[in-house]
N, CA and C of each residue as an Amber inpcrd file, in Angstrom:
protein
   741
 126.0520000 119.6110000 103.9450000 127.0360000 117.7090000 104.8530000
 125.2910000 116.8870000 104.9840000 124.9380000 117.6180000 105.6950000
 123.0530000 116.7930000 105.9420000 122.2890000 116.5310000 104.8950000
 122.6870000 117.5210000 103.9180000 121.5500000 117.2160000 103.0250000
 122.3720000 115.9750000 102.2020000 123.6870000 115.7950000 102.2450000
 124.4410000 115.2280000 101.3050000 124.0000000 113.8300000 101.9310000
 123.6730000 113.6050000 103.2640000 124.1960000 112.4830000 104.0090000
 122.2610000 111.8460000 103.2730000 121.0350000 112.7910000 103.2820000
 119.7180000 112.5110000 103.3570000 119.5430000 111.7390000 101.5910000
 120.2020000 112.6440000 100.8260000 120.2460000 112.5100000  99.3200000
 121.3530000 110.8270000  99.0800000 121.9760000 110.7500000  99.9730000
 122.7140000 109.4480000  99.4260000 121.3790000 108.1370000 100.6260000
 121.2870000 108.0980000 101.6320000 120.2900000 107.0600000 102.0090000
 118.5550000 107.1660000 101.1190000 118.6980000 108.3160000 100.2430000
 117.3110000 108.2600000  99.6950000 117.3990000 107.3880000  98.3970000
 119.0070000 107.4690000  97.8180000 119.4920000 106.7680000  96.6980000
 119.3930000 105.5030000  97.2340000 119.7120000 105.2390000  98.5200000
 120.1600000 103.8060000  98.6040000 118.7030000 102.9160000  98.5310000
 117.5410000 103.8230000  99.1170000 116.8230000 103.2540000  99.0800000
 116.3450000 103.0390000  97.6120000 116.2740000 103.8960000  96.9490000
 115.8220000 103.5440000  95.4760000 116.5840000 102.6270000  94.4870000
 117.7060000 102.7870000  94.7520000 118.7690000 101.6770000  94.1670000
 118.6430000  99.7960000  94.7210000 118.1130000 100.1910000  95.6380000
 118.0220000  98.7030000  96.4520000 116.4220000  98.2260000  96.2590000
 116.6560000  97.0400000  95.3030000 114.7140000  96.4400000  95.3530000
 114.1370000  96.1270000  96.3400000 114.9300000  95.6710000  97.5510000
 114.0520000  95.4450000  98.3760000 113.8220000  96.3540000  99.2450000
 114.6940000  97.2290000  99.2840000 114.4060000  98.5500000 100.5650000
 113.2160000  99.4410000  99.9300000 113.2890000  99.3040000  98.2400000
 112.4590000 100.1720000  97.5630000 111.0120000  99.6800000  97.7480000
 111.0790000  98.2950000  97.5400000 110.1570000  97.3230000  97.8490000
 109.0020000  97.4650000  99.2850000 109.9340000  97.7340000 100.1530000
 109.3810000  97.7840000 101.2310000 108.5880000  99.1770000 101.4430000
 109.7650000 100.1680000 101.0030000 108.8900000 101.6800000 101.3270000
 107.4320000 101.8560000 100.2800000 107.4390000 100.8250000  98.6860000
 106.1930000 101.2690000  98.0900000 105.4120000 100.3550000  98.6440000
 105.4990000  99.3390000  99.4450000 104.1230000  98.2150000  99.9520000
 103.7970000  99.3380000 101.0800000 104.6620000 100.0750000 101.8820000
 103.9470000 101.2330000 103.0350000 103.3540000 102.3080000 102.4810000
 103.8180000 102.8810000 101.3230000 103.0570000 103.8840000 100.4320000
 101.5110000 103.3960000 100.3700000 101.8660000 102.3280000  99.7110000
 100.2650000 101.5370000  98.8480000  99.3220000 101.7580000 100.4370000
  99.5220000 100.8560000 101.2610000  98.9570000 100.5100000 102.5760000
  98.5950000 101.6330000 103.0770000  99.1960000 102.6790000 103.5780000
  98.5210000 103.7780000 103.4650000  97.8230000 104.6360000 103.1650000
  97.8580000 104.8080000 101.7470000  96.9480000 105.1780000 100.6030000
  96.0280000 104.0550000 100.5960000  95.8620000 102.8010000 100.8120000
  94.5830000 102.2150000 101.1030000  93.9290000 102.2190000 102.2690000
  94.5670000 102.7730000 103.2930000  94.1730000 102.8820000 104.6610000
  93.0640000 104.1600000 104.7050000  94.0100000 105.1370000 104.1240000
  93.2410000 106.8430000 104.0570000  91.9310000 106.3240000 102.6800000
  92.1150000 105.3660000 102.0770000  91.2830000 105.7310000 101.2170000
  89.7430000 104.8110000 101.6100000  90.2360000 104.1810000 102.5660000
  88.8550000 103.3530000 103.1350000  88.1640000 103.6310000 104.7160000
  89.3060000 104.8570000 104.9010000  89.0590000 105.2390000 106.1230000
  89.0840000 106.7320000 106.5270000  89.2310000 107.5100000 105.7390000
  89.2890000 108.6000000 106.0040000  88.5230000 109.6100000 104.6500000
  87.4990000 110.4940000 105.0960000  86.4740000 111.1730000 104.5550000
  87.1820000 112.2460000 103.5340000  88.0280000 113.0240000 104.5250000
  88.5160000 114.1410000 103.7170000  89.6660000 113.6200000 102.6100000
  89.0390000 114.2640000 101.3690000  89.7400000 113.4540000 100.0170000
  91.0090000 114.4380000  99.7710000  91.5140000 115.9820000 100.3620000
  92.6110000 116.0430000 100.6410000  93.8580000 115.0460000 100.8260000
  93.6080000 114.3930000 102.0590000  94.7590000 113.5020000 101.8800000
  95.0950000 112.4730000 101.2390000  93.9600000 111.8360000 100.4050000
  93.4910000 111.0440000  99.1260000  94.9110000 111.5620000  98.3130000
  94.6790000 112.9190000  97.8700000  95.2130000 113.4670000  96.9420000
  96.5310000 113.2650000  96.7770000  97.5880000 113.1580000  98.3470000
  98.5360000 112.9240000  98.5370000  98.8300000 111.5230000  98.4350000
  98.3630000 111.0550000  99.4640000  98.9850000 110.0540000  99.6670000
  98.6770000 108.9900000  97.9960000  97.6070000 109.2670000  97.2070000
  97.7150000 107.9810000  96.4760000  98.5710000 108.8430000  95.0470000
  99.2720000 109.9380000  94.9410000 100.4990000 110.9220000  94.2440000
 101.5630000 109.7850000  94.5290000 101.6920000 109.6070000  95.6790000
 102.8050000 109.3940000  96.4580000 102.9870000 107.6540000  95.7450000
 102.0770000 106.6520000  95.3110000 102.0450000 105.7750000  94.6730000
 102.7000000 105.6600000  93.2630000 102.3440000 106.3280000  92.6430000
 102.7600000 106.9200000  91.3330000 104.1910000 107.3400000  91.4400000
 104.3650000 108.2330000  92.2100000 105.3930000 109.1780000  91.9670000
 107.0000000 108.3770000  92.5510000 106.5840000 107.6960000  93.4980000
 107.9580000 106.5930000  94.1820000 107.8580000 105.4840000  92.7970000
 107.3060000 105.1510000  92.4880000 107.6370000 104.4060000  90.9110000
 108.5470000 105.0610000  90.1030000 107.9630000 106.4540000  89.8850000
 108.9100000 107.2910000  88.9320000 110.1530000 107.7340000  89.3730000
 110.1010000 107.9510000  90.8580000 111.8400000 107.9980000  90.9410000
 112.0890000 106.8310000  90.8190000 112.1260000 105.5450000  91.4230000
 112.5900000 104.3490000  91.2700000 112.9090000 104.1010000  89.7140000
 112.0430000 104.4740000  88.7580000 112.7890000 103.7420000  87.3760000
 113.5230000 104.7530000  87.3380000 113.3540000 106.1850000  87.3630000
 114.6140000 107.1950000  87.0640000 115.8780000 106.8060000  87.5420000
 115.8470000 106.9710000  88.6480000 117.4060000 106.6750000  89.3280000
 117.7990000 105.5710000  88.6550000 117.1570000 104.2040000  88.3490000
 117.7350000 102.9030000  87.9660000 117.9910000 102.8890000  86.5300000
 116.8790000 103.7640000  85.7550000 117.2100000 103.2260000  84.5380000
 117.6910000 104.5990000  83.4530000 117.5230000 105.3710000  83.9250000
 118.3520000 107.0590000  83.4220000 119.6960000 107.1370000  82.8950000
 119.6920000 106.9070000  81.2320000 121.2990000 106.9930000  80.5950000
 121.3820000 105.4580000  80.5700000 120.7690000 104.3350000  80.7640000
 121.1230000 103.0050000  80.5650000 120.3200000 102.4020000  79.5640000
 119.5300000 103.3140000  78.8170000 118.9740000 102.6340000  77.6890000
 118.8990000 103.7020000  77.0370000 117.8930000 103.7910000  75.8510000
 117.8240000 104.6510000  74.4880000 116.8800000 105.8900000  75.4260000
 117.3570000 107.2660000  74.6510000 115.7480000 107.8250000  75.2730000
 114.4500000 107.4900000  75.1040000 114.5880000 107.3590000  73.7070000
 113.1710000 106.7220000  73.2100000 112.0230000 105.7520000  74.5450000
 112.5490000 105.2870000  74.8090000 111.9400000 103.8180000  75.6040000
 112.0890000 104.2990000  76.9660000 112.8930000 105.0880000  77.3920000
 112.9040000 105.8400000  78.5000000 112.1510000 106.3610000  78.8670000
 111.6430000 107.6670000  77.9520000 110.7890000 108.6960000  77.7570000
 108.9970000 107.9830000  77.6990000 109.3520000 106.8980000  76.7640000
 107.8470000 106.9230000  76.9910000 107.3460000 105.6300000  78.0620000
 108.0250000 105.5260000  79.1920000 107.4700000 104.9180000  80.7340000
 107.3750000 106.4420000  81.3350000 108.5600000 107.4430000  81.0930000
 108.5770000 108.5530000  81.8380000 106.9630000 109.3570000  81.6820000
 106.5050000 109.4970000  80.3320000 105.4840000 110.2320000  80.0580000
 104.0400000 109.5330000  80.4120000 104.2130000 107.6990000  80.4080000
 103.0480000 107.2770000  81.0150000 103.1350000 107.4790000  82.2320000
 103.9910000 107.5360000  83.0810000 103.7630000 107.4500000  84.8880000
 103.0930000 109.0850000  84.7040000 103.6090000 109.7950000  84.3370000
 103.3320000 111.1920000  84.8070000 101.4880000 111.3680000  83.7290000
 101.3370000 110.6980000  82.6900000  99.6030000 110.4900000  82.7410000
  98.8260000 109.6300000  83.4030000  99.3970000 108.2740000  84.0460000
  98.5910000 107.8800000  84.8710000  98.6280000 108.6010000  86.6210000
  99.6460000 109.6140000  86.8780000  99.4550000 110.6560000  88.0970000
  98.6380000 111.1630000  87.6150000  98.5980000 111.6820000  86.9140000
  97.3060000 112.9650000  86.2890000  96.2160000 112.1130000  86.7260000
  95.9050000 111.0420000  85.7640000  94.7450000 110.1010000  86.0640000
  94.0150000 109.7480000  87.0180000  95.2090000 109.0520000  87.9760000
  94.8320000 109.0270000  89.4790000  94.2820000 109.9710000  90.3110000
  95.0760000 111.4230000  89.7920000  94.0950000 112.3940000  91.0560000
  92.6500000 112.7150000  90.7140000  92.5340000 112.8230000  89.4920000
  91.3260000 113.1200000  88.6270000  90.3540000 112.1050000  89.2020000
  90.1530000 111.4690000  89.2390000  89.6380000 109.2950000  89.4850000
  89.0250000 109.5310000  90.9620000  89.8760000 110.1440000  91.5680000
  89.1140000 110.3760000  93.3370000  88.0720000 110.7670000  92.9770000
  87.9930000 112.0730000  92.2950000  86.6640000 112.5150000  92.4200000
  85.7470000 111.8800000  91.0990000  85.7100000 110.6120000  91.2420000
  85.2380000 110.0320000  90.0010000  83.4090000 110.3060000  89.6130000
  82.9280000 110.8660000  90.4990000  81.4090000 111.2590000  90.6410000
  81.1770000 112.4990000  89.8650000  82.4990000 112.9160000  89.5900000
  82.0390000 114.4620000  88.4940000  82.0600000 113.5750000  86.9710000
  81.7810000 113.3920000  86.0890000  81.8380000 113.1130000  85.0880000
  82.5140000 113.6010000  84.3090000  82.9680000 114.8030000  84.2640000
  84.3390000 115.4080000  83.5380000  85.4810000 114.8610000  83.8000000
  85.9470000 114.6620000  85.2790000  86.9190000 114.6480000  85.5810000
  86.9740000 112.9560000  85.5440000  85.8810000 112.3890000  85.4680000
  85.9390000 110.8040000  85.0200000  86.5790000 110.4980000  83.9150000
  85.6580000 111.0030000  82.8020000  86.2890000 110.8660000  81.4670000
  87.3990000 111.3200000  81.5250000  88.1890000 112.5230000  81.9880000
  89.1070000 112.7840000  81.4460000  90.4820000 112.4990000  81.8090000
  89.9820000 110.9680000  83.3580000  91.0220000 109.8870000  83.6360000
  90.7830000 109.1520000  82.9600000  90.1130000 108.7110000  82.2180000
  89.7790000 107.8170000  81.4820000  90.8460000 107.7860000  79.9500000
  90.7700000 109.1500000  79.5850000  91.8250000 109.6350000  78.7030000
  93.1470000 109.5640000  78.7820000  93.5140000 110.2300000  79.9930000
  94.5480000 110.3330000  80.3780000  95.2910000 108.5070000  80.9710000
  94.5430000 107.5300000  81.0700000  95.1360000 106.2520000  81.7060000
  95.2300000 105.3770000  80.1700000  94.2890000 106.0290000  78.8400000
  94.5150000 105.4000000  77.8910000  95.6180000 105.7090000  77.0690000
  96.1830000 106.8580000  77.1960000  97.6020000 107.4090000  76.7890000
  98.5680000 106.7570000  77.5760000  98.2200000 106.7800000  79.0620000
  99.7570000 106.2780000  79.9190000  99.3960000 104.4970000  78.8980000
  98.7600000 104.1660000  78.8500000  98.1870000 102.7800000  78.2460000
  99.0000000 102.4550000  76.8620000  98.7130000 103.2930000  76.0390000
  99.4360000 103.3940000  74.8520000 100.9080000 103.1890000  74.6330000
 101.3960000 104.2050000  76.0450000 102.4290000 104.5890000  76.3280000
 103.4380000 103.2880000  76.6520000 102.9080000 102.8490000  77.1040000
 103.2890000 101.0430000  78.0330000 103.6560000 100.3660000  76.6730000
 102.4790000 100.3100000  75.4730000 102.4640000  99.1300000  74.4170000
 103.6020000  99.7420000  74.0740000 104.1990000 100.9520000  73.6240000
 104.7580000 101.1710000  72.6820000 106.1120000 101.1900000  73.5370000
 106.6480000 101.0260000  74.4250000 107.3870000 100.1120000  75.3550000
 107.4630000  98.9300000  75.0250000 106.3280000  98.4790000  75.3840000
 106.5230000  96.7940000  75.3030000 106.7210000  96.4500000  73.9040000
 106.5040000  97.0870000  72.2570000 106.7750000  96.6850000  71.2690000
 107.6140000  96.0200000  71.2120000 108.3520000  95.3240000  69.6320000
 109.0020000  94.5580000  69.3210000 109.4150000  94.3390000  67.8580000
 110.4300000  94.2070000  67.4650000 110.4390000  93.8730000  65.8710000
 110.7600000  92.1610000  65.7360000 110.2900000  91.5350000  67.0920000
 110.4830000  90.5360000  66.4640000 109.3510000  89.5260000  65.9660000
 109.4410000  88.7370000  65.2700000 108.5240000  87.5660000  64.9640000
 107.9250000  86.7740000  65.9950000 106.5080000  86.6390000  66.0460000
 106.0560000  85.4540000  67.4160000 105.0130000  84.6590000  66.5380000
 105.5080000  83.7470000  67.4610000 104.2980000  82.7250000  66.8570000
 102.8880000  82.6020000  66.9160000 102.0280000  82.5610000  65.7590000
 101.1180000  82.6620000  65.7810000  99.8950000  81.5370000  66.3760000
 100.8440000  80.1330000  66.5350000  99.9960000  79.5280000  66.9740000
 100.0330000  79.7570000  69.2260000 100.6740000  80.1320000  69.2140000
 100.9070000  80.9740000  70.0660000 100.2340000  82.1090000  70.9750000
  99.8350000  82.8670000  69.4800000  99.0750000  83.8550000  69.6700000
  97.5860000  84.0190000  69.9300000  97.5100000  82.7520000  69.2730000
  95.8860000  82.6420000  68.7670000  94.6530000  82.1710000  69.9330000
  95.5290000  81.6860000  70.9600000  94.9780000  81.3720000  72.6120000
  94.8800000  82.3850000  73.4270000  95.8540000  83.1750000  73.4870000
  95.8950000  84.9620000  73.8330000  94.7440000  85.4560000  73.3810000
  94.6220000  85.4970000  71.8270000  93.7070000  86.2410000  71.7730000
  92.3300000  85.5930000  71.8960000  91.8590000  84.3530000  71.8900000
  90.7640000  83.9620000  72.5800000  90.3260000  84.2390000  74.0020000
  91.4220000  83.8200000  74.4430000  91.1500000  84.5490000  76.3840000
  90.8260000  86.2590000  76.2970000  91.4240000  86.7000000  75.2230000
  90.9000000  88.3880000  75.5650000  89.5970000  88.4830000  74.9170000
  89.2020000  87.6710000  73.8070000  87.9590000  87.7780000  73.2400000
  87.2290000  87.5810000  74.2030000  87.3050000  86.5190000  75.3200000
  85.6950000  85.9690000  75.9320000  86.1460000  86.3940000  76.9130000
  87.6450000  87.0920000  77.6410000  87.3820000  88.3990000  78.5180000
  86.4460000  89.4080000  78.4550000  86.6320000  90.1730000  77.4320000
  86.1030000  91.5710000  77.1370000  84.4370000  91.4340000  76.5950000
  84.2450000  89.8860000  76.3880000  82.5500000  89.5330000  75.5060000
  81.9390000  89.7180000  76.7690000  82.4570000  88.8560000  77.8730000
  81.8290000  88.1230000  79.2920000  81.6600000  89.4800000  79.6560000
  82.6980000  90.7890000  80.2250000  82.3580000  91.9410000  81.0020000
  81.5400000  92.7050000  80.3160000  81.6280000  93.2720000  78.9940000
  80.5940000  93.5070000  78.3260000  79.2290000  93.3640000  78.6240000
  79.1150000  91.8310000  78.6880000  77.4790000  91.8090000  78.6590000
  77.2030000  91.8600000  80.1320000  78.1840000  91.9090000  81.0420000
  77.6400000  92.4060000  82.7070000  77.1210000  93.6120000  82.7520000
  78.3040000  94.6210000  82.1110000  77.8760000  96.1680000  82.2720000
  77.0150000  96.5340000  81.4480000  76.6060000  95.7590000  80.0860000
  76.5470000  96.7520000  79.0080000  75.4810000  97.5860000  79.3920000
  74.0670000  97.3700000  80.0560000  73.0180000  97.7960000  80.2790000
  72.9770000  98.8960000  80.5810000  74.4820000  99.1880000  81.9080000
  74.4580000 100.6220000  82.7240000  75.5550000 101.3260000  81.9180000
  76.0270000 101.1360000  81.3560000  77.2100000 102.1670000  80.4230000
  76.4460000 103.7380000  79.9670000  75.3680000 103.0460000  79.1540000
  74.6990000 104.7560000  78.5220000  75.6160000 105.2020000  77.6170000
  76.1160000 106.9150000  77.6340000  77.0930000 107.1520000  77.0450000
  78.5540000 106.6160000  77.0550000  78.7760000 105.8810000  78.2500000
  79.9790000 105.2290000  78.8920000  80.0280000 104.5200000  77.3540000
  79.5710000 103.9600000  76.6160000  79.8860000 102.6210000  75.9620000
  81.1320000 102.5640000  75.2200000  81.7770000 103.2650000  74.3240000
  82.6720000 104.0620000  73.4930000  83.5950000 104.1600000  74.3720000
  83.8690000 104.9080000  75.5700000  84.5250000 105.3210000  76.4570000
  84.7760000 103.8100000  76.6400000  84.3550000 103.2120000  77.8030000
  84.6100000 101.5900000  78.0120000  84.9110000 100.7590000  77.3330000
  84.3600000 100.1440000  75.6420000  85.0410000  99.7760000  74.7400000
  86.9850000 100.1860000  74.6820000  86.8090000 101.3160000  74.4990000
  88.1240000 101.6270000  74.1370000  88.7580000 101.5260000  75.3530000
  88.8200000 102.1420000  76.2900000  89.4560000 101.5290000  77.7330000
  89.8600000 100.3290000  77.6400000  88.8120000  99.3800000  77.8870000
  89.2200000  97.6630000  78.3530000  90.0120000  97.4750000  76.7230000
  89.7550000  97.3660000  75.6840000  90.5020000  97.2180000  74.3790000
  91.9130000  97.5840000  74.6490000  92.1580000  98.8970000  74.8490000
  93.4680000  99.3670000  75.2030000  94.5020000  98.5260000  76.3260000
  93.4550000  98.3240000  77.3880000  94.2450000  97.1570000  78.2230000
  94.6260000  96.1900000  77.6500000  94.0150000  95.5620000  76.8980000
  93.7840000  94.2010000  76.5070000  95.1290000  94.2440000  75.4280000
  95.0980000  95.3990000  74.6110000  96.3490000  94.9800000  74.1090000
  97.1830000  95.8960000  74.4790000  97.5030000  96.3350000  75.7600000
  98.7960000  96.0990000  76.2520000  99.2120000  94.9430000  77.3280000
  98.1170000  94.2700000  77.5960000  98.3880000  92.7730000  78.2370000
  99.5740000  91.8740000  77.0000000  98.4430000  92.1560000  75.4940000
  98.9420000  91.4930000  74.3700000 100.7750000  91.8070000  73.9370000
 100.8160000  93.3560000  74.4230000 102.2170000  93.9600000  74.4040000
 103.1020000  93.0230000  74.7870000 102.4620000  92.9910000  75.9340000
 103.6700000  92.2620000  77.2230000 103.7440000  90.9420000  77.6890000
 102.6490000  90.2050000  76.3370000 103.2410000  88.8660000  76.2120000
 104.0480000  88.3740000  75.0700000 104.0170000  89.7090000  74.3470000
 104.7310000  89.4080000  72.7670000 106.3420000  89.6500000  73.5070000
 106.6480000  89.9280000  74.4700000 107.9250000  90.4480000  74.9740000
 109.1840000  89.0840000  75.1410000 108.2780000  87.9240000  75.0710000
 109.0770000  86.7750000  75.7600000 110.2610000  86.5900000  75.5020000
 110.0020000  86.7370000  73.7710000 111.8280000  86.1090000  72.7760000
 112.3100000  87.5030000  72.8760000 111.8970000  88.7270000  73.4180000
 112.7680000  90.0940000  73.0100000 113.6620000  90.4280000  74.5890000
 113.0820000  89.7240000  75.6620000 114.0360000  90.6640000  77.0430000
 113.9140000  88.9730000  78.0990000 114.9510000  89.2320000  78.7140000
 115.4800000  88.2560000  79.7840000 113.7980000  87.5900000  80.2820000
 114.5450000  86.6290000  81.1420000 112.8550000  85.7380000  81.6140000
 112.5280000  86.2720000  83.4800000 113.2520000  87.0930000  83.8440000
 112.5700000  87.7290000  84.9300000 111.9310000  89.1710000  84.5130000
 112.4280000  89.9140000  83.9620000 112.0340000  90.8210000  83.4200000
 110.5440000  90.7500000  82.7840000 110.1020000  89.5330000  81.8800000
 109.1860000  89.2430000  80.8020000 108.0710000  88.6900000  81.8180000
 108.2500000  87.8740000  82.6290000 107.5050000  87.6490000  84.0300000
 106.9480000  88.2410000  84.8380000 108.4380000  89.4460000  85.2690000
 107.1610000  90.5820000  86.0580000 106.5200000  91.3100000  85.5080000
 106.7160000  91.4860000  84.3100000 105.6340000  92.5180000  83.4870000
 104.3480000  91.9330000  83.2380000 104.8510000  90.6180000  82.6150000
 103.2060000  90.0090000  82.3200000 102.4750000  89.5930000  83.5540000
 103.3490000  89.6230000  85.1050000 102.1080000  89.1220000  86.1050000
 101.9650000  90.8990000  86.5570000 102.3330000  91.8680000  86.1730000
 101.7560000  92.8020000  86.3070000 100.3750000  93.3660000  85.2640000
 100.8420000  92.9930000  84.1770000  99.6740000  93.1060000  83.4270000
  98.0960000  92.4190000  83.6950000  98.9460000  91.3690000  84.3510000
  97.5150000  90.1820000  84.5500000  97.1510000  91.0610000  86.1800000
  97.5990000  91.4250000  86.4210000  96.9240000  91.8790000  88.1630000
  96.4310000  93.3880000  87.5620000  96.8770000  94.0180000  86.2510000
  96.2280000  95.2250000  85.6540000  95.1160000  94.6220000  85.5400000
  94.7460000  93.5400000  84.5140000  94.0670000  93.2680000  84.1470000
  92.5730000  92.7460000  85.1630000  92.8320000  92.1510000  86.4860000
  92.3750000  91.9630000  87.4840000  91.4950000  93.2870000  87.8520000
  92.0850000  94.1850000  87.7950000  92.2290000  95.5300000  88.7200000
  90.9000000  96.4000000  87.7130000  91.6810000  96.2520000  86.7160000
  90.6180000  96.6670000  85.4780000  88.5770000  96.1770000  85.4460000
  88.7150000  95.0250000  85.0860000  87.6700000  94.1810000  85.6250000
  86.8010000  94.7220000  86.4990000  87.5520000  94.2280000  87.7440000
  86.7640000  94.3320000  88.9350000  86.2760000  96.0750000  89.2520000
  87.1680000  96.9760000  88.6110000  86.7260000  98.4640000  88.6780000
  85.4450000  98.7590000  87.8130000  85.4690000  97.8490000  86.6140000
  84.3100000  97.9800000  85.6670000  83.2260000  97.1560000  86.2190000
  82.7280000  96.3010000  86.5220000  81.9790000  95.8660000  87.3600000
  81.7220000  96.1840000  88.6660000  82.2670000  96.7780000  89.5350000
  81.9490000  97.5360000  90.4580000  81.0730000  98.8670000  90.2820000
  82.0020000  99.6190000  89.1340000  80.9310000 100.7960000  88.4930000
  79.9150000 100.5350000  88.0490000  79.7250000  99.8890000  87.4460000
  78.6390000  99.4770000  85.9370000  77.7180000  98.7360000  86.2280000
  78.0120000  97.2350000  87.0760000  77.2320000  96.1050000  87.2010000
  76.9130000  96.3850000  88.8310000  77.3300000  95.5880000  89.7670000
  77.1670000  95.2090000  90.9580000  78.6450000  95.6000000  92.0860000
  78.1940000  96.1290000  93.3600000  79.1430000  96.5480000  93.8250000
  79.9290000  95.1370000  94.4840000  81.3540000  95.2960000  94.4370000
  81.9660000  93.9070000  94.9580000  82.1310000  94.1060000  96.2870000
  82.4560000  93.1390000  97.1050000  82.8650000  92.9660000  98.6500000
  84.6840000  93.4910000  98.5590000  84.8890000  94.7040000  99.2760000
  85.9960000  94.9520000  99.6070000  86.6690000  95.4320000  97.9700000
  85.4500000  95.9140000  97.4830000  86.1580000  96.9070000  95.9530000
  87.2930000  98.1260000  96.3150000  86.8890000  98.9270000  97.0810000
  87.9810000 100.0370000  97.3490000  89.3540000  99.3840000  97.4920000
  89.2560000  98.5620000  98.4850000  90.9080000  97.4300000  98.9440000
  90.9980000  97.1840000  97.3140000  90.3720000  96.2640000  96.9810000
  90.8660000  95.4960000  96.0180000  91.3110000  96.1700000  94.3910000
  90.8660000  96.9470000  94.5910000  91.2890000  97.9020000  93.3050000
  92.8800000  98.7510000  93.1560000  92.0400000  99.2920000  94.1990000
  93.6940000  99.8600000  94.6290000  94.8040000  99.2950000  94.7430000
  94.4690000  98.0760000  95.8070000  95.4670000  96.8540000  95.8300000
  96.0800000  96.5910000  94.8490000  95.3000000  95.8620000  93.5660000
  95.8330000  95.1870000  92.4100000  96.4390000  96.3130000  91.8560000
  96.1440000  97.4470000  91.5730000  96.4170000  98.8580000  90.6030000
  97.5880000  98.9420000  91.0200000  98.2750000  99.0980000  92.4940000
  99.6620000  99.6360000  92.8250000 100.3480000  98.4140000  92.0940000
 100.0880000  97.4190000  92.7440000 100.4580000  96.4660000  92.7790000
 100.9160000  95.6110000  91.4500000  99.9990000  96.2600000  90.3240000
 100.4620000  95.7190000  88.8610000 101.1710000  96.7810000  88.2720000
 101.2130000  98.1680000  89.0370000 102.1750000  99.1700000  88.3360000
 103.6440000  98.4930000  88.9430000 103.7740000  98.0350000  90.4160000
 105.1650000  97.8950000  90.7600000 105.6860000  96.5270000  89.7310000
 105.2160000  95.6800000  89.6160000 105.8190000  94.7560000  88.9980000
 105.6810000  94.9610000  87.5320000 105.1340000  95.6270000  87.0570000
 105.5060000  96.3060000  85.5020000 106.8030000  97.1480000  85.8240000
 106.8720000  98.3750000  86.7080000 108.2730000  99.1790000  86.3510000
 109.2390000  98.2090000  87.2960000 109.1580000  97.4840000  88.2220000
 110.3070000  96.6990000  88.3380000 110.4130000  95.6530000  87.2330000
 110.2260000  94.8930000  86.7450000 109.9440000  94.4270000  85.6350000
 110.5940000  95.3060000  84.3090000 110.4610000  96.2950000  84.3660000
 111.3470000  96.9130000  83.4570000 112.5160000  97.6610000  83.9100000
 112.7970000  97.8740000  85.1920000 113.9130000  98.3850000  85.4660000
 114.8910000  96.6930000  85.4790000 114.3200000  95.6510000  85.3180000
 114.9310000  94.4600000  85.3480000 115.2140000  93.6620000  83.6480000
 114.9750000  94.5160000  82.9640000 115.0510000  94.2620000  81.5560000
 116.1660000  94.6970000  81.0540000 117.1270000  93.1180000  80.4650000
 117.3940000  93.2400000  79.8470000 117.3280000  92.2190000  78.3740000
 117.9170000  93.2340000  76.9840000 117.4660000  92.8900000  75.9730000
 118.3510000  91.9360000  75.4110000 117.6740000  90.4990000  74.7370000
 117.9940000  89.1410000  74.2340000 118.4910000  89.7100000  73.5890000
 119.6700000  88.8660000  72.7740000 120.6290000  89.0540000  71.1020000
 119.6960000  88.6670000  69.6350000 119.3840000  89.8850000  69.3050000
 118.4020000  89.3280000  67.9430000 118.8300000  88.8990000  66.6470000
 118.5320000  87.5060000  66.4930000 119.5620000  86.6890000  65.6090000
 119.5930000  86.9620000  63.9940000 118.5250000  87.5830000  64.0690000
 118.2730000  88.1710000  62.6280000 118.2780000  89.7120000  62.8620000
 119.0930000  90.1560000  64.1550000 119.1860000  91.7200000  63.6450000
 118.0500000  92.7970000  63.4340000 117.1430000  92.3700000  64.2300000
 115.8740000  93.0410000  63.6920000 115.6840000  93.9320000  65.5020000
 116.7890000  94.1690000  66.2110000 116.4740000  94.9940000  67.6410000
 116.2570000  96.0430000  67.0910000 115.5540000  97.1390000  68.0200000
 115.0510000  98.2420000  68.0920000 115.7200000  99.3480000  68.1780000
 117.3080000  99.2860000  67.0300000 118.3940000 100.0850000  67.4500000
 117.6360000 101.1760000  66.9750000 116.9300000 101.3770000  66.2380000
 116.6720000 102.6290000  64.9480000 116.2220000 103.8860000  66.4160000
 115.3390000 103.0030000  67.1920000 114.5740000 103.3870000  68.5320000
 115.9140000 104.6900000  69.2100000
C-alpha cells in the first residue's frame, strides 16, 4: 500500500509541469553547487546524472503511447546518449573521455534533428537570415579558438555544425507544431547554442568568469525547455497531406 502511495506521488510530480519544474530546478541547482564546491567527483556522477534522468522520466511518463514509436524513440535514444556523454565529460581532462563524450553528444543531437524534422515546405526568404546568422556565429567562434584546437579542429567543427543544424531544424518546426511547443523548443535551442559557445571559448580560448556555473545552468535549462516543448507538442494540420504519418 505504501509503495502504491509513493508511486502515485511520483507520478503526480512528473505529470504536473509546475511540480516537475520545481523538482528539476532543485536537481539542477544541487548539481551546480556540487560542481562548484565539492572536489570529490563521485558526488558529481550522481548529481549530474539526475538532471537527464529526471527529463527522461518526465518525457516517458507524459508521452509514452501518445505519439508514434519512431518519434518517441528518437528522444529516448537522444537522452540516453546525452546521459552517458554527461558522465564521461565530467573527467574532461582525459582525452579519451572527452572525445567519447563529444561523439555521444553528436549522436544525441542527430536524434534531436530527426525528431524536429518534418516534410513541410519552408520559406527560403525566412531561412536565409538564419543561415547568415549561423555562418557568422560559427566563423566568429572558430576564429577565437582555432589556434588552440590542434587535433580537435575537425571534431569541434563537426560538433558545432551539428548544434547549428539542430538549431535549424528547431527553427523549421514553426509551421508543423503549435506555437507553445515551437517557442519552448526554440528557446531551448538558443540557450543550448549559448552553452556550447561558452564551453568552446572556455575550453579552447580564455577562461570565462563563472564558466562552470554558466555552462551547466545553460545546458540544463536548454534540455529542460527542449523536453517540455516536446511534451507540449501538438501537430498542426497539414493542408497538403504531407505529415510524417509514414513514421
